[in-house]
C-alpha positions in Angstrom: 87.7 126.5 38.5 91.4 127.2 38.0 92.3 130.1 35.7 94.6 129.3 32.9 97.7 131.4 33.0 100.0 131.3 30.0 102.6 133.9 31.1 104.1 131.8 33.9 104.6 129.1 31.3 107.0 131.1 29.2 108.4 133.1 32.1 109.3 129.8 33.7 109.5 128.2 30.3 107.2 128.1 28.4 104.3 130.3 29.0 103.9 126.5 27.5 106.2 124.6 30.5 105.2 125.4 34.0 101.6 126.2 32.9 100.9 123.6 30.2 102.8 121.0 32.2 100.6 121.7 35.2 97.4 120.8 33.3 96.7 117.1 33.5 93.2 116.5 32.0 92.8 114.1 29.2 90.6 114.7 26.1 89.3 112.8 23.2 91.5 113.0 20.1 94.6 113.5 22.1 97.7 113.1 19.8 100.0 110.2 20.7 102.9 112.7 21.4 100.7 114.7 23.8 99.5 111.5 25.6 103.2 110.4 26.0 104.1 113.7 27.8 100.9 113.8 29.9 101.3 110.2 31.1 104.9 110.8 32.0 103.9 113.9 34.0 101.1 112.0 35.8 103.7 109.3 36.7 106.1 111.9 38.0 103.5 113.5 40.1 102.4 110.0 41.5 106.0 109.0 42.3 107.1 112.3 43.7 110.0 111.9 46.1 111.6 114.8 48.1 115.0 113.1 48.0 116.9 110.2 46.6 118.5 109.5 43.2 117.1 111.5 40.4 115.2 109.7 37.6 114.4 111.2 34.3 111.8 111.4 31.6 113.0 112.8 28.2 110.9 114.1 25.3 111.7 115.5 21.9 110.9 119.1 21.2 108.3 117.8 18.7 106.5 115.9 21.5 106.6 119.0 23.7 105.2 121.2 21.0 102.4 118.7 20.2 101.6 118.7 23.9 101.6 122.5 24.1 99.2 122.8 21.1 96.9 120.1 22.5 96.8 121.8 26.0 96.1 125.2 24.4 93.2 123.7 22.5 91.8 122.0 25.6 92.2 125.0 27.9 90.5 127.3 25.4 93.1 129.9 26.2 91.7 133.2 24.9 94.9 135.2 24.6 97.6 132.7 23.7 96.5 131.2 20.3 99.6 129.1 19.5 103.2 128.5 20.7 106.2 126.6 19.5 109.6 126.1 21.1 113.1 124.9 20.0 115.4 123.4 22.6 119.1 123.7 22.8 122.0 122.6 25.0 122.3 124.3 28.4 118.6 125.1 29.0 118.6 127.5 26.1 115.2 128.0 24.4 113.9 129.8 21.3 110.3 130.1 20.4 107.3 132.1 19.3 103.8 132.6 20.4 100.8 134.2 18.8 98.8 136.4 21.2 95.3 137.5 20.4 93.8 140.3 22.5 90.6 140.6 20.4 87.5 141.0 22.5 89.5 142.5 25.4 89.8 146.1 26.5 93.5 146.9 26.1 95.4 150.2 25.5 95.1 151.4 22.0 98.8 151.3 21.4 98.8 147.4 21.7 97.9 145.5 18.6 95.0 143.0 18.9 97.1 140.2 17.4 100.8 140.0 18.2 103.5 137.5 17.2 106.1 137.3 19.9 109.5 135.7 19.2 111.9 135.0 22.0 115.3 133.5 23.0 116.5 132.9 26.5 117.4 130.4 29.2 115.6 128.3 31.8 116.8 128.5 35.4 115.7 126.1 38.1 116.4 126.6 41.8 114.9 125.2 45.0 111.7 123.9 43.4 111.1 127.0 41.3 111.7 127.8 37.6 112.2 131.1 35.8 112.7 132.0 32.1 115.3 134.7 31.5 114.8 136.4 28.2 117.8 137.3 26.1 116.0 138.7 23.0 112.4 139.5 22.4 110.8 140.5 19.1 107.2 141.7 18.6 106.7 140.9 15.0 110.1 141.9 13.5 111.0 144.6 15.9 113.3 143.9 18.9 111.7 145.2 22.0 113.0 145.9 25.5 112.0 143.5 28.3 110.0 146.3 29.9 107.6 146.1 26.9 106.9 142.4 27.5 106.5 143.2 31.2 103.8 145.7 30.2 102.0 143.0 28.1 102.2 140.6 31.1 100.8 143.3 33.4 97.9 144.0 30.9 97.1 140.3 30.8 97.1 140.2 34.7 94.7 143.1 34.7 92.4 141.2 32.4 92.4 138.4 34.9 94.2 136.0 32.6 97.3 135.5 34.7 98.6 135.8 38.3 102.0 136.8 37.0 102.8 140.5 36.9 106.3 140.3 35.5 108.3 138.1 33.1 111.1 137.8 35.7 109.0 136.0 38.3 110.0 132.6 39.7 107.2 129.9 39.5 106.8 126.6 41.4 107.8 123.5 39.4 105.0 121.1 38.8 104.6 118.4 41.5 107.4 115.9 41.6 109.7 117.6 39.2 113.0 118.6 40.7 114.9 119.9 37.7 114.5 120.6 34.0 117.3 120.3 31.4 117.4 120.8 27.7 119.7 119.6 24.9 119.5 120.0 21.2 115.9 119.0 20.4 115.4 117.3 23.8 113.6 118.2 27.0 114.4 116.2 30.2 112.4 116.3 33.4 114.4 115.1 36.5 112.2 113.7 39.3 
């Protein structure tokens, strides 16, 4: 059974893109917006081509957020409770996620429930994706990147992710050659 890993998703975008986008299973009660994204991803994987002219599939940030929420419910992620992103021109992304470490042995100085707000940019290169953070806030306090790296490291020690740093590059999902954002839009090039 594949472990769910939410950190590569936002490190590469979206502790909800590379990760949530990689999960293809269908479930009852799937919202129309989530099904639209899932079906497009399945088509992209099926029609994967290593070369040739790029085709694209575009989604609103609302569709992407519905898909993320749906995938989180399906995967029964036990640390990431919710996530939301806003997309801007030039692969800029803002968002938040609610992390819940209840039931896990973690250092005493880390709260059991954390709201993480972030801003940054997506970078895609040679079939890999990375999310570069510009600003990170835990609750209302700005925190240095090293703090988020520590949280990712703790999650990796709990066996919840293979990622050990927020600056890691992660493989793009099958068939996807590039990702671009615009105001309220998310475009997959394949």
